N, C-alpha and C positions, 0 to 999 in steps of 0.2 A: 574747510578752507580749500581754496583752489587758486590756480593761476590761469588766467585767461589771456592768450596771446592772439592778437588779430591785426589785420591790415585791411585797408579798403580794397586792395587787389585780391584778397583771399575770399573765396566763396564761403568757407566755413572756418571759423577761428578754432585754435587749439585750446581745449579746456582740460587742464591737468589737475586732478584732485590730489591735494597734498595730505589731507587728513581731516579729522573732525574735532571740533572744539565744543566741550560741554561746560556750561556755566550754571552753577547752582548758587542760590542765595537763600539763606535760612532766616534772615532778619525780617520779621513780619511788617515792621514799619517801612522798610525799603520796598517790599512787595506792594504795599498799599499805595505808596507814592508813585511807583512805576505803573501801577494799574490806572491811577488817576491821569497821569501824563499820557498814557497810551489812549485812554478814552478821549482826552482833549484833542489829541492828534487825529483820532478817527472821526471826530465830529466835524472837522474842517473839510468842506467839500470844494475847496478852492483848487483849481487846476494848476498844476506845476508845469512850467515850460522852461527848458534850458536852451540857451543859445549854443549851438554847435558851430565849430569852425567849418568853412566850406571844404569840400573834398578837394584834395590836391590834384592838380592837372597832371596827367601822365601822357606820354606820347603814344601813338598808335602802336600796337604790339608788333606789326609788321616792320615798322620803322625801327623799333628797338632791336628786333632780330637782325635786320640788315646791318645796323650799327655794330652789334656784337660780332657778327661774322667778319665785317671789314676790320674790326679791331683785332681779332684773333688771327687774321690771315697772315700778317708778317711773321708771327710766332710759328705758325704751321709751316710756312716756307722755310724758316730757319731750321726747324726739325728735319724737314726733307733734305735740306742742304747737308746737314750733319750726317744723316744716314747715308747719303751718296758718298760723302768723303770717307766714311768708315768702310764702305764696300770697296772703294778704290784702294784704300790702304791695304785691305785684306788681299785684293787681287795683286797688288804690287809685291806684297810680302810673299805670296805663293809663287810668283814668278822668280823671285830672288832665291827662294829655297830650292827650286828645281834646277837653277843654274849652278848652284854650289855642288851638286852631286856629280 
């Protein structure tokens, strides 16, 4: 048994093997019925076709990257602002400690 995880955007899906399942049947009547059904299925040469849903449309990778950068830009600016404030606070506290001497 295994788990297969994939997406149309992934080139190679992730296939994770979970374990092995062994099935044994000792009933001769069941074996005969199963063999007959298997033979009937093997005799059919009809082609099987499945309707798949169309692949979902995705934006161009460059446009997605630009959007991600523009979305993250305010957060990066906020982090820069907080780091400048921390430096200014250390500078002010150092000047106050020198004056007290």
